[in-house]
BANUFI-391669 format. One line per 5 residues: number of its first residue (from 1); their letters; for each residue x, y, z of N, C-alpha, C, CB. Coordinates in pm, 1 decimal. Glycine has a CB too. Example, Ala and Ser with C-alpha at 12.3 -4.5 7.8 and 13.67 -1.06 7.14 Angstrom:
% BANUFI-391669
1 = AS = 1319.0,-569.0,780.0,1230.0,-450.0,780.0,1320.0,-330.0,780.0,1130.8,-447.3,904.6; 1285.0,-225.0,708.0,1367.0,-106.0,714.0,1290.0,3.0,787.0,1408.4,-59.8,572.5
***
This chain:
% BANUFI-391669
1 = XXXXX = 83.3,-119.3,-3.6,1.8,0.3,1.6,89.5,127.1,3.8,-89.7,-3.9,124.6; 43.9,225.2,-71.9,121.4,350.3,-75.4,76.0,439.8,38.0,105.3,423.4,-212.3; 173.9,482.3,123.4,150.2,575.2,226.9,283.5,641.3,269.3,81.7,506.0,344.1; 276.7,747.8,339.9,398.0,824.0,377.6,480.0,852.0,250.5,485.1,744.3,484.3; 412.0,905.1,144.2,476.6,941.4,21.4,575.5,1055.6,36.5,374.9,976.9,-78.7
6 = XXXXX = 667.6,1064.3,-55.0,774.7,1163.9,-43.3,752.7,1278.0,-143.7,913.5,1097.5,-66.3; 769.8,1400.2,-87.2,769.8,1521.8,-170.8,902.9,1536.3,-238.0,738.3,1648.0,-87.7; 904.1,1561.7,-369.4,1028.8,1578.8,-436.8,1097.3,1710.0,-405.2,1007.9,1567.4,-580.8; 1020.9,1819.9,-414.7,1078.4,1954.8,-384.5,977.1,2030.2,-299.4,1112.1,2036.9,-518.4; 1018.6,2045.6,-169.0,934.0,2105.6,-68.5,899.8,2250.6,-105.2,1002.2,2099.4,68.0
11 = XXXXX = 980.4,2320.2,-181.9,958.4,2457.2,-214.5,858.9,2477.4,-329.5,1087.6,2519.8,-247.7; 819.2,2368.7,-392.9,724.5,2378.0,-499.9,588.1,2309.5,-458.1,784.8,2312.1,-628.5; 484.5,2348.3,-531.0,354.0,2291.9,-507.7,353.5,2140.7,-530.4,252.1,2358.9,-596.9; 279.7,2067.3,-447.0,270.0,1924.7,-471.7,125.0,1880.6,-450.3,367.0,1845.5,-379.0; 100.2,1761.7,-505.6,-39.0,1706.9,-503.9,-48.0,1608.5,-390.0,-77.8,1636.7,-641.5
16 = XXXXX = -139.5,1636.0,-295.1,-156.2,1536.4,-188.0,-271.2,1442.5,-224.2,-183.2,1605.9,-50.0; -300.6,1345.4,-138.4,-412.0,1253.7,-163.0,-374.9,1136.4,-248.5,-524.3,1325.8,-226.7; -246.0,1109.3,-272.5,-205.1,995.9,-361.0,-183.9,870.7,-276.7,-73.1,1030.1,-441.0; -208.9,882.2,-145.4,-184.7,763.0,-60.3,-296.9,670.4,-75.3,-166.7,799.0,87.2; -275.6,540.3,-40.3,-388.5,443.6,-29.7,-397.9,353.5,-156.9,-524.9,521.7,-9.1
21 = XXXXX = -304.2,362.1,-248.1,-306.8,268.4,-361.0,-250.7,136.8,-321.7,-230.6,322.5,-479.0; -310.4,26.4,-372.1,-276.5,-104.7,-330.8,-229.6,-189.4,-447.7,-392.3,-167.7,-263.2; -109.7,-244.4,-437.3,-52.9,-333.4,-544.8,-60.7,-472.1,-480.6,103.7,-292.6,-590.6; -124.0,-562.2,-560.2,-130.7,-700.3,-516.3,-56.5,-782.9,-623.5,-281.9,-748.8,-496.3; 64.4,-829.4,-583.5,150.9,-897.7,-680.3,103.5,-1043.2,-697.3,301.0,-893.2,-633.8
26 = XXXXX = 18.4,-1098.0,-611.7,-30.3,-1233.0,-631.3,-134.5,-1235.7,-742.6,-89.0,-1288.6,-501.1; -232.1,-1143.1,-732.3,-340.3,-1135.2,-833.4,-302.4,-1037.4,-946.0,-474.8,-1090.3,-766.6; -186.3,-965.5,-928.1,-144.1,-866.8,-1029.7,-252.3,-761.7,-1056.0,-108.9,-938.1,-1161.2; -303.3,-705.4,-949.3,-407.0,-600.8,-960.6,-363.0,-474.5,-879.4,-547.4,-655.8,-907.7; -410.0,-365.3,-930.8,-391.1,-228.2,-865.6,-525.2,-175.3,-831.3,-315.2,-124.1,-960.0
31 = XXXXX = -540.4,-132.6,-705.9,-666.1,-78.6,-662.0,-639.5,34.1,-567.9,-752.7,-184.5,-597.1; -744.5,81.6,-499.3,-729.4,186.0,-396.4,-807.9,153.2,-279.7,-769.1,320.2,-446.0; -759.8,203.0,-161.7,-820.5,170.4,-32.9,-965.3,217.5,-25.8,-740.0,232.5,80.6; -1003.7,315.9,-109.5,-1134.1,373.5,-101.6,-1233.1,301.3,-195.8,-1126.4,521.5,-134.3; -1193.8,202.5,-269.8,-1275.0,137.6,-364.5,-1248.5,-13.0,-372.2,-1255.2,200.4,-495.5
36 = XXXXX = -1351.3,-86.3,-419.0,-1332.0,-232.1,-441.8,-1291.4,-262.5,-586.7,-1462.0,-309.5,-407.4; -1290.5,-158.2,-673.2,-1254.3,-180.3,-809.6,-1100.1,-200.4,-822.7,-1302.8,-62.2,-895.6; -1058.2,-290.0,-912.1,-914.8,-309.2,-940.1,-890.5,-317.9,-1089.8,-861.8,-436.7,-870.4; -767.3,-291.1,-1131.5,-731.3,-311.0,-1269.8,-610.8,-404.5,-1274.7,-701.1,-175.8,-1340.0; -595.0,-475.8,-1381.2,-488.0,-574.0,-1395.4,-361.2,-501.0,-1442.7,-528.7,-688.3,-1495.7
41 = XXXXX = -244.5,-559.3,-1398.7,-121.4,-514.3,-1457.0,-29.8,-634.4,-1484.1,-53.1,-412.2,-1365.3; 72.6,-607.4,-1563.8,172.3,-709.8,-1590.4,306.7,-652.2,-1543.5,175.3,-751.1,-1744.7; 395.4,-735.1,-1495.2,522.3,-687.8,-1446.5,636.5,-760.6,-1519.8,532.2,-708.1,-1293.8; 733.7,-682.9,-1557.0,856.0,-734.0,-1626.2,976.4,-670.2,-1558.4,854.8,-700.8,-1783.4; 1039.7,-751.4,-1479.1,1156.5,-701.5,-1394.3,1110.3,-580.7,-1314.5,1284.4,-661.2,-1485.0
46 = XXXXX = 1157.7,-461.4,-1354.8,1133.7,-340.7,-1273.3,1037.1,-247.6,-1346.0,1267.7,-266.4,-1242.7; 947.6,-301.3,-1428.1,849.3,-218.1,-1497.5,711.8,-280.7,-1484.8,887.0,-199.9,-1646.3; 615.0,-200.9,-1454.3,478.7,-245.9,-1447.9,396.6,-188.0,-1566.6,416.6,-205.4,-1312.5; 330.9,-271.9,-1637.0,251.2,-234.4,-1748.7,105.7,-240.8,-1715.8,281.5,-319.5,-1864.8; 34.3,-126.5,-1722.4,-106.9,-119.7,-1692.4,-178.2,-92.7,-1820.8,-138.8,-12.2,-1586.6
51 = XXXXX = -227.1,-197.4,-1881.2,-285.0,-192.5,-2016.1,-407.7,-97.9,-2014.4,-325.9,-338.1,-2065.4; -491.0,-118.4,-1916.0,-619.2,-35.6,-1913.0,-590.4,117.0,-1913.1,-704.9,-71.4,-1783.2; -480.3,155.1,-1858.4,-443.3,296.7,-1850.3,-342.2,336.5,-1957.9,-386.4,327.8,-1712.7; -302.8,234.5,-2036.2,-199.7,256.4,-2140.4,-71.5,316.6,-2083.5,-254.4,348.3,-2250.2; -28.8,261.5,-1972.3,84.3,321.3,-1903.2,187.6,211.9,-1869.7,36.9,395.0,-1773.9
56 = XXXXX = 316.6,248.9,-1874.5,425.7,165.8,-1826.4,496.3,241.3,-1714.4,524.9,129.3,-1941.8; 507.1,182.5,-1601.8,566.2,253.6,-1481.2,688.5,177.6,-1441.9,464.0,262.6,-1357.0; 802.6,251.8,-1439.7,928.2,191.8,-1389.4,934.2,208.6,-1237.4,1054.5,258.0,-1457.3; 962.3,96.8,-1167.9,959.8,104.1,-1020.9,1100.9,83.6,-968.0,862.3,-2.4,-960.3; 1124.2,144.2,-848.5,1247.2,120.9,-778.0,1212.8,27.7,-654.2,1314.2,260.8,-733.5
61 = XXXXX = 1290.9,-74.3,-635.0,1266.9,-171.5,-529.7,1375.2,-149.1,-416.9,1272.3,-321.3,-589.0; 1325.7,-145.5,-291.7,1410.5,-130.9,-180.0,1396.5,-253.3,-85.9,1378.4,-0.9,-108.1; 1496.4,-340.9,-89.1,1485.7,-461.8,-7.2,1364.1,-546.1,-43.7,1479.5,-424.7,139.5; 1300.9,-603.7,52.4,1179.3,-680.0,24.2,1055.7,-622.9,91.9,1197.7,-822.5,67.0; 1066.3,-491.0,124.2,949.5,-438.3,196.5,897.7,-302.4,138.0,986.5,-420.3,345.8
66 = XXXXX = 961.4,-244.7,36.4,905.0,-121.2,-20.1,950.2,-107.6,-156.9,942.6,1.5,58.8; 872.7,-23.1,-233.8,910.9,17.3,-367.9,853.3,155.4,-396.3,862.6,-85.9,-473.1; 905.1,220.3,-502.0,862.0,355.8,-537.1,817.8,364.4,-678.0,971.1,454.5,-513.7; 718.6,448.4,-702.0,677.0,485.3,-833.6,747.1,619.9,-873.9,520.8,497.1,-839.0; 768.0,652.8,-996.9,829.4,778.3,-1030.7,745.5,895.5,-989.1,856.1,784.5,-1175.6
71 = XXXXX = 805.8,1015.4,-979.9,730.9,1129.4,-933.5,607.6,1164.0,-1020.2,822.0,1246.6,-927.0; 506.6,1207.8,-954.0,382.7,1255.2,-1018.3,326.4,1366.0,-937.3,278.9,1142.6,-1034.2; 309.6,1486.5,-997.6,265.2,1601.6,-915.1,355.5,1634.2,-808.4,135.3,1578.3,-857.0; 490.2,1624.5,-827.8,594.3,1657.3,-731.1,589.3,1561.5,-612.6,579.6,1802.5,-683.1; 534.3,1441.3,-630.3,518.7,1346.6,-526.9,561.9,1208.6,-570.3,379.3,1345.4,-481.0
76 = XXXXX = 641.5,1142.8,-490.5,684.0,1003.6,-518.1,600.1,909.9,-431.2,839.2,983.2,-489.6; 528.8,821.7,-497.0,446.7,717.4,-423.9,533.9,609.9,-370.6,339.5,653.6,-515.8; 530.7,588.4,-240.0,606.3,484.0,-175.1,514.4,370.9,-131.2,683.0,540.0,-56.3; 542.1,252.5,-177.7,457.7,135.3,-144.4,524.8,52.4,-40.3,428.5,49.2,-268.4; 451.8,17.7,66.3,508.1,-60.9,178.1,436.5,-195.1,181.7,493.0,14.8,316.5
81 = XXXXX = 511.6,-297.9,218.9,450.8,-429.0,237.2,359.5,-431.2,356.9,556.9,-535.0,251.8; 235.5,-478.9,341.2,143.6,-494.5,448.1,159.8,-627.0,521.9,6.7,-481.3,396.5; 155.8,-621.6,654.3,155.5,-746.7,727.6,10.7,-784.2,762.3,242.9,-735.5,856.1; -29.7,-888.5,693.5,-174.7,-928.8,698.4,-195.0,-1060.9,776.5,-231.4,-945.6,552.1; -105.2,-1082.7,872.5,-119.4,-1202.5,956.2,-207.7,-1184.2,1075.2,12.3,-1247.4,1002.5
86 = XXXXX = -248.5,-1060.4,1103.0,-328.8,-1029.4,1221.5,-477.2,-1032.9,1184.0,-289.9,-889.9,1280.5; -528.9,-1152.5,1154.4,-667.7,-1161.4,1107.9,-762.7,-1124.1,1219.4,-699.5,-1302.6,1056.3; -876.9,-1053.7,1190.5,-967.8,-1014.5,1292.4,-1076.8,-1117.1,1304.8,-1024.3,-878.6,1264.4; -1126.0,-1138.5,1425.0,-1238.4,-1220.9,1445.7,-1374.2,-1148.5,1446.3,-1219.9,-1290.9,1569.8; -1364.7,-1021.8,1417.4,-1488.4,-935.9,1417.7,-1533.5,-913.2,1275.0,-1462.8,-796.5,1489.0
91 = XXXXX = -1661.4,-894.7,1263.8,-1722.7,-866.1,1133.0,-1717.1,-708.9,1111.6,-1876.9,-922.9,1127.4; -1740.7,-668.0,988.9,-1748.5,-530.1,962.8,-1856.7,-462.2,1039.2,-1766.1,-508.5,822.7; -1972.0,-525.4,1047.8,-2082.8,-466.7,1127.1,-2050.2,-454.4,1270.6,-2206.8,-547.7,1113.7; -1978.9,-547.1,1327.8,-1936.0,-530.1,1471.3,-1838.7,-417.8,1488.4,-1872.0,-658.2,1525.1; -1747.5,-397.9,1397.0,-1649.4,-287.0,1407.8,-1723.4,-155.1,1385.8,-1531.1,-303.2,1302.6
96 = XXXXX = -1813.4,-146.6,1295.2,-1890.8,-28.2,1274.2,-1972.9,4.0,1400.3,-1981.3,-45.3,1151.9; -2035.4,-96.3,1459.4,-2111.7,-76.9,1581.1,-2030.7,-23.9,1691.9,-2173.9,-201.4,1623.1; -1910.6,-82.8,1711.4,-1822.0,-34.4,1814.4,-1788.3,114.4,1794.1,-1694.9,-118.1,1816.6; -1757.4,156.2,1674.9,-1722.0,293.0,1648.0,-1840.6,383.6,1666.4,-1666.6,306.9,1509.5; -1957.8,351.1,1620.3,-2069.1,444.9,1610.6,-2153.7,443.6,1734.3,-2154.0,413.8,1491.1
101 = XXXXX = -2146.1,344.6,1821.6,-2227.7,344.3,1938.9,-2155.0,394.7,2060.1,-2278.7,209.7,1963.8; -2033.9,425.5,2047.5,-1953.2,468.6,2167.2,-1898.3,607.0,2142.2,-1834.0,368.0,2197.4; -1867.3,675.2,2254.1,-1795.8,798.5,2251.6,-1652.9,765.4,2310.8,-1874.5,913.2,2334.7; -1556.4,839.4,2255.5,-1415.6,807.5,2281.2,-1341.3,922.1,2347.0,-1346.4,770.4,2152.4; -1239.0,887.4,2425.6,-1148.8,995.8,2478.3,-1090.0,1070.6,2358.2,-1030.4,935.8,2570.9
106 = XXXXX = -1049.4,1193.3,2394.4,-986.5,1276.8,2290.5,-863.8,1209.2,2233.9,-948.7,1414.5,2346.5; -838.8,1237.9,2111.4,-720.3,1176.6,2041.8,-614.3,1284.5,2021.0,-761.5,1112.1,1901.2; -494.2,1245.6,2020.5,-379.4,1340.9,2010.5,-375.9,1444.3,2124.9,-385.7,1415.7,1875.8; -456.3,1422.4,2227.4,-455.5,1508.7,2338.5,-553.9,1629.2,2326.9,-317.8,1556.2,2357.8; -620.0,1641.4,2213.5,-710.2,1759.0,2192.0,-824.2,1735.8,2101.3,-634.8,1871.9,2138.6
111 = XXXXX = -820.6,1640.6,2013.7,-929.8,1624.3,1910.7,-1042.6,1543.2,1971.3,-876.3,1552.6,1778.5; -1163.0,1593.8,1967.9,-1280.9,1523.4,2012.9,-1365.7,1484.7,1891.1,-1362.1,1610.3,2112.5; -1374.6,1357.4,1861.7,-1436.5,1313.2,1744.1,-1550.4,1208.2,1774.0,-1330.3,1255.9,1652.6; -1647.4,1199.9,1683.9,-1750.6,1098.1,1690.2,-1771.6,1033.4,1551.8,-1882.3,1159.2,1742.2; -1800.7,908.8,1551.8,-1820.1,837.1,1426.0,-1970.0,826.8,1402.7,-1752.3,694.7,1428.7
116 = XXXXX = -2008.0,881.8,1286.0,-2149.1,884.3,1245.8,-2174.3,776.8,1140.7,-2188.8,1024.3,1191.1; -2301.4,733.2,1132.2,-2343.4,642.6,1028.9,-2400.1,718.2,908.1,-2445.9,545.8,1083.9; -2405.1,852.2,913.4,-2453.4,934.3,804.2,-2353.0,938.6,688.3,-2482.3,1075.2,854.0; -2401.0,931.2,566.6,-2307.9,941.4,453.1,-2235.0,1073.9,459.9,-2382.5,927.4,317.5; -2104.8,1066.7,420.8,-2024.6,1187.9,426.8,-2091.7,1296.7,343.4,-1880.0,1161.2,377.1
121 = XXXXX = -2105.4,1415.3,401.7,-2192.2,1521.9,347.5,-2158.6,1563.9,203.7,-2183.5,1643.2,436.7; -2028.0,1558.9,168.2,-1983.7,1600.3,39.2,-2031.6,1495.3,-66.1,-1828.3,1617.3,38.4; -2009.9,1363.5,-29.1,-2056.8,1256.5,-119.3,-2209.3,1265.4,-134.1,-2015.0,1114.8,-65.1; -2280.1,1295.6,-29.3,-2427.1,1308.1,-37.0,-2468.2,1421.4,-128.5,-2486.7,1330.5,102.3; -2400.1,1536.4,-114.6,-2436.7,1654.8,-192.8,-2419.2,1631.2,-340.7,-2354.2,1774.4,-150.2
126 = XXXXX = -2310.8,1558.3,-376.8,-2277.2,1533.9,-519.5,-2325.6,1398.1,-562.6,-2125.3,1544.7,-543.7; -2405.1,1330.7,-481.3,-2466.7,1202.7,-516.1,-2355.1,1099.6,-551.6,-2567.7,1221.1,-637.0; -2248.4,1105.6,-477.0,-2140.0,1003.7,-497.0,-2170.3,873.7,-425.1,-2004.1,1057.9,-447.1; -2145.1,767.3,-497.0,-2169.6,630.8,-439.5,-2040.0,585.1,-372.0,-2215.2,524.8,-552.8; -2010.8,641.2,-255.8,-1886.7,602.1,-184.2,-1927.8,561.4,-43.2,-1778.9,720.9,-181.0
131 = XXXXX = -1850.5,468.5,12.5,-1884.8,413.9,144.6,-1809.8,487.6,252.6,-1853.9,263.8,152.2; -1825.0,624.6,246.6,-1762.1,712.0,344.6,-1872.5,772.4,440.0,-1680.7,827.0,270.3; -1838.0,795.9,563.0,-1933.0,840.4,659.9,-1876.0,967.9,725.8,-1963.0,728.2,764.6; -1969.3,1051.9,781.5,-1930.0,1171.0,854.2,-1850.4,1138.9,974.5,-2047.8,1249.8,893.0; -1739.1,1206.2,991.5,-1661.1,1200.6,1118.0,-1682.6,1334.1,1180.2,-1504.7,1169.3,1096.3
136 = XXXXX = -1757.6,1336.2,1287.7,-1796.3,1462.4,1354.8,-1674.2,1506.9,1434.8,-1925.7,1444.3,1449.5; -1631.7,1629.6,1407.9,-1514.7,1685.8,1474.7,-1566.1,1790.5,1564.3,-1409.1,1742.1,1376.0; -1584.2,1766.4,1692.2,-1634.8,1863.0,1788.0,-1532.5,1969.1,1823.2,-1679.4,1793.1,1912.4; -1405.8,1944.1,1795.3,-1303.0,2041.7,1829.2,-1301.5,2154.3,1726.4,-1164.9,1974.3,1837.4; -1310.2,2121.1,1598.9,-1304.0,2214.3,1491.0,-1444.1,2250.7,1438.8,-1219.3,2157.7,1380.5
141 = XXXXX = -1545.3,2182.4,1490.4,-1688.7,2206.3,1445.0,-1703.1,2195.6,1291.9,-1738.1,2349.7,1491.1; -1634.4,2101.9,1233.3,-1639.6,2078.5,1090.8,-1619.8,1932.0,1057.9,-1536.2,2161.8,1020.5; -1712.3,1864.7,988.5,-1702.6,1719.4,971.8,-1593.7,1677.7,874.5,-1834.3,1664.4,925.2; -1530.4,1570.7,907.6,-1440.9,1504.0,810.5,-1511.5,1376.8,766.9,-1297.0,1472.2,872.7; -1434.8,1271.2,739.7,-1499.5,1148.5,702.8,-1419.5,1032.1,757.0,-1515.8,1138.4,551.3
146 = XXXXX = -1488.0,915.3,753.5,-1417.4,788.0,796.8,-1474.0,673.1,719.0,-1433.3,759.9,952.6; -1392.4,571.0,696.1,-1442.8,444.8,635.0,-1347.8,327.7,667.8,-1457.0,460.5,478.3; -1393.9,212.0,639.6,-1315.3,84.3,666.8,-1277.5,28.8,526.0,-1404.8,-28.8,755.7; -1168.3,-43.2,532.9,-1120.0,-121.1,419.7,-1079.5,-258.4,467.5,-1002.1,-51.0,349.8; -1129.0,-368.2,403.5,-1095.8,-504.0,442.5,-1000.8,-559.9,331.8,-1228.6,-594.0,460.1
151 = XXXXX = -887.6,-610.9,383.6,-790.8,-681.0,292.1,-754.3,-814.9,357.0,-657.5,-592.5,265.7; -795.8,-924.1,296.7,-762.2,-1055.4,348.6,-801.0,-1072.7,495.0,-615.3,-1080.3,332.1; -919.5,-1034.1,535.9,-970.0,-1047.3,673.3,-892.8,-957.6,773.6,-960.9,-1194.7,717.6; -827.7,-858.4,722.2,-765.2,-755.5,808.8,-830.4,-623.7,776.4,-608.5,-747.2,788.6; -870.0,-547.3,876.5,-942.5,-419.7,855.3,-853.4,-302.8,877.8,-1062.9,-408.9,946.8
156 = XXXXX = -873.7,-199.1,798.6,-804.0,-77.0,806.1,-905.1,34.9,828.3,-720.6,-54.7,681.1; -868.8,135.8,916.6,-953.0,247.4,952.2,-890.3,368.6,883.3,-964.7,266.1,1110.0; -965.8,439.0,803.7,-915.5,561.6,735.3,-991.3,682.4,791.6,-934.2,552.2,576.4; -925.4,785.1,839.1,-979.7,902.1,891.7,-933.8,1025.7,822.0,-950.1,909.8,1029.6; -1025.8,1122.5,804.3,-986.6,1253.5,758.4,-1055.5,1354.6,850.3,-1024.2,1275.7,606.9
161 = XXXXX = -976.7,1454.2,897.1,-1023.7,1541.5,996.9,-1075.1,1676.6,939.7,-914.9,1563.6,1095.4; -1106.4,1675.7,817.3,-1165.9,1792.5,743.1,-1073.1,1907.2,707.9,-1275.5,1849.1,822.9; -1001.8,1961.4,806.6,-910.1,2073.0,777.3,-775.0,2019.7,727.6,-889.7,2161.6,903.9; -756.3,1894.2,719.1,-633.2,1836.7,681.6,-654.7,1747.5,562.9,-571.9,1762.5,795.8; -580.9,1769.7,447.1,-596.7,1694.8,330.5,-549.1,1546.2,340.7,-526.1,1764.1,224.3
166 = XXXXX = -450.4,1525.2,418.7,-394.2,1392.1,427.9,-481.2,1293.5,494.8,-268.6,1396.5,496.7; -486.8,1172.8,436.3,-566.7,1066.8,502.1,-477.0,1010.1,610.1,-615.6,952.5,399.3; -541.7,972.3,722.4,-476.1,903.3,830.3,-518.1,758.4,820.3,-511.3,965.2,969.4; -413.9,668.7,808.4,-447.6,525.1,785.8,-395.8,439.3,896.5,-391.0,475.0,652.9; -484.7,355.1,947.3,-454.6,268.5,1061.3,-491.7,125.7,1031.6,-527.5,315.9,1185.9
171 = XXXXX = -413.5,31.1,1076.6,-450.3,-110.3,1070.3,-513.2,-151.3,1199.6,-329.2,-198.4,1039.8; -631.7,-204.3,1203.3,-700.0,-245.0,1322.2,-638.2,-375.4,1374.8,-850.1,-261.2,1294.8; -581.2,-367.8,1495.1,-513.5,-482.8,1551.5,-605.7,-566.6,1639.3,-394.0,-437.8,1631.0; -687.8,-496.5,1720.3,-771.6,-569.8,1816.6,-884.0,-478.0,1858.5,-689.0,-618.4,1941.5; -997.4,-538.8,1887.6,-1113.3,-474.2,1943.9,-1148.2,-536.3,2070.2,-1228.2,-477.9,1852.5
176 = XXXXX = -1135.2,-459.4,2181.4,-1162.7,-503.5,2314.4,-1296.7,-437.8,2361.8,-1042.9,-467.8,2409.3; -1330.3,-471.7,2482.7,-1455.5,-419.7,2535.9,-1454.5,-271.1,2554.9,-1486.9,-484.7,2664.6; -1337.5,-218.8,2589.4,-1321.0,-78.8,2620.8,-1237.3,4.6,2521.7,-1260.7,-69.4,2752.5; -1182.1,-61.9,2417.9,-1091.6,8.0,2333.1,-1063.0,-69.1,2201.7,-964.0,34.2,2408.3; -1021.8,9.4,2100.2,-973.3,-51.9,1975.6,-826.4,-18.8,1958.6,-1055.2,-2.7,1852.3
181 = XXXXX = -747.3,-124.1,1941.7,-602.1,-100.0,1926.1,-573.5,-85.9,1775.8,-515.2,-218.4,1990.5; -481.9,9.9,1749.4,-453.0,44.0,1608.1,-299.2,53.1,1582.8,-522.2,180.7,1570.4; -267.1,20.2,1461.5,-125.6,37.6,1419.7,-124.6,149.4,1317.4,-62.6,-97.0,1359.2; -60.4,263.2,1355.6,-54.0,375.7,1260.0,34.3,348.2,1143.7,-6.5,499.2,1327.5; -24.3,363.1,1019.8,51.5,347.9,896.8,93.7,485.1,848.6,-31.0,274.1,788.7
186 = XXXXX = -11.0,569.8,825.6,14.8,709.7,789.6,-59.3,799.3,893.4,-34.0,740.8,639.1; 29.6,861.2,976.8,-24.4,934.3,1093.0,69.1,1041.9,1134.8,-50.7,841.2,1210.0; 113.5,1129.0,1037.9,221.2,1219.4,1062.9,180.3,1362.6,1096.6,307.8,1220.4,947.5; 49.7,1392.2,1078.2,12.2,1532.3,1094.9,41.0,1587.2,1235.1,-133.9,1548.8,1064.2; 20.3,1512.2,1338.7,34.3,1558.9,1474.8,161.7,1497.5,1538.4,-92.7,1522.7,1557.3
191 = XXXXX = 258.1,1469.0,1451.0,386.0,1414.3,1495.3,447.6,1504.1,1608.8,484.8,1403.4,1372.4; 502.7,1445.0,1713.7,534.5,1305.1,1733.8,422.4,1222.1,1791.6,650.5,1294.3,1820.6; 307.8,1282.9,1816.5,199.3,1208.8,1869.4,134.8,1116.0,1763.7,98.3,1303.5,1925.7; 97.7,995.9,1800.0,39.4,901.7,1708.1,-80.5,840.6,1780.1,143.3,792.6,1662.0; -175.1,796.0,1695.1,-299.6,736.1,1751.4,-279.2,584.2,1751.4,-431.1,777.6,1666.0
196 = XXXXX = -272.8,523.1,1862.8,-254.4,379.1,1875.0,-373.6,303.8,1933.9,-135.6,352.8,1958.2; -469.9,381.0,1981.7,-592.5,320.1,2037.9,-706.7,420.5,2037.0,-567.7,269.1,2182.6; -823.8,371.0,2028.2,-947.6,448.2,2059.1,-1005.9,396.4,2183.5,-1051.7,440.7,1945.9; -1002.3,475.7,2288.2,-1046.7,425.1,2419.4,-1185.8,486.1,2451.8,-940.5,461.1,2533.2; -1274.7,397.2,2489.6,-1416.1,444.9,2521.1,-1415.6,536.1,2642.1,-1513.6,322.9,2548.9
201 = XX = -1484.8,644.2,2626.7,-1492.9,745.1,2727.3,-1582.9,690.2,2842.3,-1548.6,879.3,2666.7; -1537.1,694.5,2963.9,-1619.0,640.9,3077.6,-1699.4,757.8,3140.1,-1525.0,570.7,3189.4
***
């Protein structure tokens, strides 16, 4: 999955929002964390050919855990190997229920958020068929969005806090009675603070 992408030149304008692309080398498909749609690709050594997009992409490989796409919009997409051995025993409905039926302690020490089941207001306004929901931001009084992505029985939680373009991506490790444990994948906005759990407010 692409996350924590690199800006080529900090002094120039760059395009955000390129995170979340998923390369599956077993099925040879390219998709995105926000969609179930995928397209096929072929790979020849260090070049990926995407016939549907009429593109050939030369990749750089680093060890056995990451690779890079060439710059686009002053941004280099960095793909990291996902560890999918932490299978969840919870269903999507159970995870959604945990998030939407509870209130949580503030995150990063100051953000007070709530998970809504209402369709994300921008998607609703433009009649977009996306599985995103309002993330109520009581601190900034402006909604963002949240959604879940399932990959091989492992769930990922994606948050956007409205005033920040960058998606925050977490792998769900465990759901307990009083908290949800998270592994931050892309969570740099409030660095050095990171979100490692959602704890139910008592």
